[in-house]
C-alpha positions in Angstrom: 0.0 0.0 0.0 1.2 3.5 -0.8 1.8 5.6 2.3 -1.0 8.1 2.7 -3.5 6.0 0.7 -7.0 5.7 2.1 -7.4 1.9 2.0 -10.8 0.3 2.5 -10.8 -3.4 3.7 -13.9 -5.4 3.4 -14.7 -8.1 5.9 -17.1 -10.9 5.0 -17.8 -14.1 3.2 -16.2 -14.4 -0.3 -19.1 -16.1 -2.0 -19.5 -17.1 -5.6 -23.0 -16.0 -6.7 -25.2 -18.0 -9.1 -28.0 -15.7 -10.4 -31.1 -17.4 -11.7 -34.3 -15.9 -13.2 -37.3 -17.8 -11.9 -41.1 -17.5 -11.8 -43.0 -16.6 -8.6 -44.4 -20.2 -8.6 -40.9 -21.6 -8.2 -40.2 -19.3 -5.3 -43.4 -20.6 -3.6 -41.9 -24.1 -3.6 -38.6 -22.9 -2.0 -40.2 -21.6 1.2 -39.1 -18.7 3.4 -39.8 -15.0 3.0 -39.4 -13.3 -0.4 -36.5 -10.9 -0.6 -34.5 -12.3 2.3 -31.5 -14.6 2.8 -31.4 -18.0 4.5 -28.4 -20.2 5.2 -28.5 -23.7 3.8 -26.2 -26.6 3.2 -24.4 -27.7 0.0 -26.7 -30.6 -0.7 -29.9 -28.5 -0.5 -28.3 -25.8 -2.7 -27.3 -28.3 -5.3 -30.9 -29.7 -5.3 -32.2 -26.2 -6.0 -29.7 -25.7 -8.8 -30.8 -28.9 -10.5 -34.5 -27.8 -10.4 -33.9 -24.4 -12.0 -34.8 -24.5 -15.7 -32.0 -22.3 -17.0 -28.3 -22.3 -16.2 -27.5 -19.6 -13.6 -24.9 -16.9 -14.3 -21.9 -17.1 -12.0 -19.9 -14.1 -10.6 -17.9 -13.2 -7.5 -20.3 -12.0 -4.8 -21.1 -11.8 -1.2 -22.2 -8.6 0.4 -18.8 -7.2 1.3 -17.4 -8.7 -1.9 -19.9 -6.8 -4.1 -19.0 -3.6 -2.3 -15.2 -4.2 -2.5 -15.3 -5.2 -6.2 -17.2 -2.0 -7.0 -14.8 0.1 -5.0 -11.9 -1.5 -6.9 -13.6 -0.6 -10.2 -13.9 3.0 -9.0 -10.2 3.1 -8.5 -10.2 2.9 -4.7 -7.4 1.1 -2.8 -9.1 -2.0 -1.5 -8.3 -5.2 0.5 -10.4 -8.1 1.6 -10.4 -10.2 4.7 -12.3 -13.5 4.4 -11.8 -17.2 3.8 -12.0 -18.7 0.3 -12.1 -22.3 -0.6 -9.4 -24.7 -1.6 -11.1 -25.2 -5.0 -11.5 -23.7 -8.5 -14.2 -21.3 -7.3 -11.9 -20.0 -4.5 -9.1 -19.4 -7.0 -11.6 -17.7 -9.4 -12.6 -15.4 -6.6 -9.1 -14.4 -5.6 -7.9 -14.0 -9.2 -10.8 -11.8 -10.2 -10.2 -9.5 -7.2 -6.5 -9.2 -8.1 -7.4 -8.4 -11.7 -9.2 -5.3 -10.5 -6.2 -4.2 -8.4 -7.5 -5.4 -5.1 -5.0 -6.7 -2.4 -5.5 -10.4 -2.1 -2.8 -11.0 0.6 -5.3 -11.0 3.5 -7.5 -13.7 2.1 -7.4 -16.9 4.1 -7.8 -20.3 2.4 -9.8 -23.0 4.0 -9.8 -26.8 3.7 -13.3 -27.1 2.2 -14.9 -25.7 -1.0 -15.8 -22.0 -1.5 -19.0 -20.5 -0.3 -21.9 -20.4 -2.8 -25.0 -18.3 -3.0 -28.0 -18.9 -5.2 -29.9 -15.7 -5.9 -33.4 -16.4 -7.2 -34.7 -13.4 -9.1 -38.4 -13.1 -9.8 -40.0 -11.1 -12.7 -40.3 -8.0 -10.5 -36.5 -7.9 -10.0 -36.6 -8.9 -6.3 -33.9 -11.4 -5.3 -34.3 -14.1 -2.7 -31.1 -15.8 -1.6 -30.1 -19.3 -0.3 -26.5 -19.5 0.8 -24.0 -22.3 1.6 -21.1 -20.4 3.4 -18.7 -23.2 2.7 -15.1 -22.2 3.6 -16.3 -18.8 4.7 -18.1 -20.4 7.6 -14.9 -21.9 8.9 -13.2 -18.5 9.6 -12.6 -18.6 13.3 -12.1 -15.7 15.8 -8.6 -16.9 16.7 -7.6 -16.4 13.0 -8.2 -12.7 13.2 -5.9 -10.0 14.7 -5.2 -6.4 14.4 -2.4 -7.3 12.0 -5.0 -8.2 9.4 -6.1 -4.5 9.3 -2.6 -2.9 9.4 -2.2 -0.3 6.7 -6.0 0.1 6.2 -8.0 3.2 7.0 -11.5 1.9 7.1 -13.1 -1.5 7.5 -16.5 -2.2 5.8 -18.2 -5.2 7.5 -21.1 -7.2 6.1 -23.9 -7.8 8.5 -24.0 -11.5 7.9 -21.0 -11.7 10.3 -23.6 -11.0 13.1 -24.7 -14.6 12.8 -21.4 -15.5 14.4 -21.2 -13.2 17.5 -17.7 -14.2 18.6 -16.3 -13.7 15.1 -17.9 -10.3 14.8 -16.6 -9.2 18.1 -13.1 -10.2 17.3 -13.3 -8.4 13.9 -14.5 -5.1 15.2 -12.1 -5.1 18.2 -9.2 -5.9 15.8 -10.2 -3.2 13.3 -10.4 -0.6 16.0 -7.1 -1.7 17.5 -5.5 -1.1 14.1 -7.0 2.4 13.9 -9.7 1.7 11.4 -13.0 3.5 11.2 -15.9 1.0 10.7 -19.0 0.8 8.5 -21.6 -2.0 8.9 -24.2 -3.0 6.4 -27.1 -4.6 8.2 -27.5 -7.0 5.2 -31.1 -8.4 5.8 -34.0 -8.2 8.1 -33.3 -11.8 9.2 -29.9 -10.7 10.4 -31.3 -7.8 12.3 -33.8 -10.0 14.0 -31.2 -12.6 14.9 -28.8 -10.0 16.4 -31.2 -7.6 18.0 -29.7 -8.2 21.5 -26.1 -7.4 20.5 -26.6 -5.0 17.6 -27.3 -1.8 19.6 -24.0 -2.2 21.6 -22.0 -2.9 18.5 -23.4 0.2 16.7 -22.8 2.4 19.8 -19.3 1.2 20.7 -17.7 0.4 17.4 -19.5 1.5 14.2 -19.0 4.9 12.6 -21.4 4.4 9.6 -24.4 2.1 9.3 -26.2 1.2 6.1 -29.7 -0.2 6.1 -32.6 -0.5 3.7 -36.2 0.2 4.8 -36.9 -3.4 5.9 -33.7 -3.6 8.0 -34.2 -0.2 9.6 -37.9 -1.1 10.4 -36.8 -4.4 12.0 -34.2 -2.6 14.2 -36.2 0.5 15.2 -39.7 -0.9 15.3 -40.9 2.1 13.3 -42.9 1.9 10.1 -42.7 4.2 7.1 -41.1 7.1 9.1 -37.7 7.0 7.4 -36.3 10.2 8.8 -37.1 8.9 12.3 -35.4 5.6 11.5 -32.3 7.3 10.3 -32.1 9.6 13.4 -32.6 6.6 15.8 -29.7 4.7 14.1 -27.5 7.9 14.0 -28.1 8.2 17.7 -25.9 5.2 18.1 -23.2 5.9 15.5 -21.9 8.9 13.6 -23.7 8.4 10.3 -26.8 6.4 9.3 -27.8 5.9 5.7 -31.3 4.5 5.1 -31.9 3.3 1.5 -35.5 3.3 0.3 -35.0 2.2 -3.3 -36.8 4.3 -5.9 -37.7 6.8 -3.2 -34.1 7.8 -2.6 -32.3 7.7 0.7 -32.2 9.5 4.1 -28.8 10.4 5.6 -28.6 11.3 9.3 -25.7 12.7 11.2 -25.2 15.1 14.1 -28.9 15.2 15.0 -30.0 16.2 11.5 -31.4 14.2 8.6 -31.5 15.0 4.8 -33.4 13.3 2.1 -31.4 12.5 -1.1 -33.5 12.0 -4.3 -33.0 8.8 -6.2 -31.2 8.3 -9.5 -34.1 6.7 -11.6 -33.5 3.4 -13.3 -35.0 2.9 -16.7 -36.0 -0.6 -15.8 -35.5 -3.0 -12.9 -34.1 -6.4 -13.9 -32.5 -7.7 -10.7 -32.0 -6.0 -7.3 -29.0 -8.4 -6.5 -26.2 -6.2 -5.1 -28.1 -2.9 -5.2 -27.5 -2.1 -1.5 -23.9 -3.3 -1.7 -23.1 -1.1 -4.7 -24.9 1.8 -3.1 -22.6 1.4 -0.1 -19.6 1.3 -2.4 -20.6 4.6 -4.0 -21.2 6.2 -0.6 -17.9 5.0 0.8 -16.1 6.2 -2.3 -17.4 9.7 -1.8 -16.9 9.6 2.0 -13.3 8.5 1.7 -12.7 11.6 -0.4 -14.4 13.8 2.2 -17.3 14.8 0.0 -20.6 16.1 1.6 -22.8 13.3 2.8 -25.5 14.1 0.3 -23.0 13.9 -2.5 -21.8 10.5 -1.1 -25.5 9.3 -1.3 -25.8 10.7 -4.8 -22.9 8.6 -5.9 -24.3 5.6 -4.1 -27.6 6.1 -6.0 -25.8 6.2 -9.3 -24.3 2.8 -8.7 -27.5 1.4 -7.2 -29.5 2.5 -10.2 -27.0 1.0 -12.6 -26.8 -2.4 -11.0 -30.6 -3.0 -10.8 -30.7 -2.7 -14.6 -28.6 -5.8 -15.2 -28.5 -9.3 -13.9 -26.2 -9.9 -11.0 -23.8 -7.4 -9.4 -21.1 -7.5 -12.0 -21.3 -4.5 -14.4 -19.8 -4.2 -17.9 -16.9 -1.9 -18.8 -19.4 0.3 -20.7 -21.6 0.7 -17.7 -18.6 1.6 -15.5 -17.5 4.2 -18.0 -21.0 5.7 -17.8 -20.9 5.6 -14.0 -17.6 7.4 -13.8 -18.9 10.1 -16.2 -21.9 10.6 -14.1 -19.9 10.8 -10.9 -17.6 13.4 -12.4 -20.5 15.5 -13.6 
């Protein structure tokens, strides 16, 4: 890392995504709530893959992964802390991150296959996920130390780590010991429900920026439809709260005030996979450059709008060129 560089390290599960377009009737057979994420095992995931009519599209993913890959495409200095598998998919993940200029030295390699997520996309563009964490699940607290964060300025943590309370605690303590600021993406309403007892203390004592969509914010605050109040309640625990409300824009709260930021409209919605993750990437890109928070949210909206118009979270070079032009304008 170059001295003085603002380096953002992502912490999470390096998952290979399989994106599959399905009908609502197929989702009804899967069970669970639409739009959420449930953990499963490899056998169940393979059974689902066999039942899908069309071959899914594969790409590097995971919540923190989507954010870090996007930050790398934006030209930010990035690193990744997570455990990949001892398999072709694990190598694919590491190679792709390196190709974008990301630092792959902090990846850990497990003794089992890489994590895998099946993202089921219905005709309305909503995605419902089933995830086998694979090697990512074997990352243990005693494998993490402040040394993993040395040379980094900021740690962006995916909320799915909250399912493993001991690992999350070790990660946030190590990041702070190394001098990092911290952002946390709440990830899904299931995560918020599972971590409701520990989450307030984590936000209050460790987190500087929290990202949430309206479902996650409602699950945490108990409020309904009052997005400014949700943002202010979350910002009462950490410095900055960003509430993303899709086509209605976002609400950014800090220092006792809240501002609404208008959305960047999408011509069509194909797939919402990665929308929140890329929104966070845009926000962190602007924040790392000390731009006003409303401008950070505008950049987040540019990325979020772009990714919902394609299948999966990987965007073409042409789309990235358009994104950069819009950011600079």
